[in-house]
N, C-alpha and C positions, 0 to 999 in steps of 0.2 A: 195443712199446717206445716210449716218448716220444721223439720227435725232438730234444729238448733234453737228454736224458740223456747224461751222459758215457758214451763207450765204450771199453773196452779191448780190444786186438787181440793175438792171440798167432799168430806164424807167418802162415799164410794163412787162419786162422779167425778169424772176427769174433765179438764176444760174443753176438750174436744168433744164431749158428749158421751164418751164410752162409759160403760159401767163395769164394775168388778165382775169378771165372768166366773164360771164354775171353777175352772182350774186356779184361778187366782184366790178365790174364796177357799178352797181346799188348802192350798199352800199356806195361807195365813192362819187358818184353822189349826193345821198340824204344827206350825211353829208355836202358837199360843198354848196348844194342849200339852205339847211336849216340854214346855218351859224354857224353849229358846228365847230368852228375853235379854240377853246380854252377850257380849263377846266370848265370854268363857263357855257358854251353854249353847252356842250357836251350831247349826246343822248344815251339812253339805247336802246338795242338790240330791244325791243318791239317797241319803238319809231320808229327806224329806219325801221323795218318790215311794221309798220303801215302808215308811212309817205306817200308812193305812192303805197300801196297796192302791195307790190312786189311779192305776190303768194308763198312766203317761210316761213315755221314756224319760230317762234322766236329763237328756239335753233338752226335751221340751221344758221340763220343770226348770232347769238351769236358766234358759232364755226367759221365762216368766219371772223368776226371781230376779235376774239381772235388770228386767224392765222394772220391778218394784223397787229395786235399789235406787233407780233413778228418779222414781216417783215419791221416794221417802218412807215407803211401807215396811222395808226391811233395810237392814244395814249389815255390813261386813264384819264377821267374827275373826278369831284367830284361825289362820290356815291349819288344816289337818292334813300334814304332810305336804303335797302340793295342791290339794283341793281347798277352794275357797269355802268358807263357811258363812251362814246368815242367820240373822235374828230378826223377830219382829220389833218394830219401833212402836212409839206410841200413836203415830199417824196410822199405822198398820192396824193397830188395835181398835182405833176409831173407824177404820173402814169396815171393820167385821161387824160393828154394831148397826 
């Protein structure tokens, strides 16, 4: 698949057939449980990684969250200093179900 192609996502399935993996599920779960549901309550990748000691490095979590932003599962919140923050969207909550 061309990386510049538009992708359509349904539930937890991507158009290219990939499913929501363990890290992705954990990230969305942390955002949901932590109440990161709007720009004001958004969390940094470091906060997400440390929320439940996911066992992943901040950079790994950031890359997955950035991918989810493109997929529409998360959106950018207000910056925390220089750090970008993220919150779960309706599409992200749908992917958890």
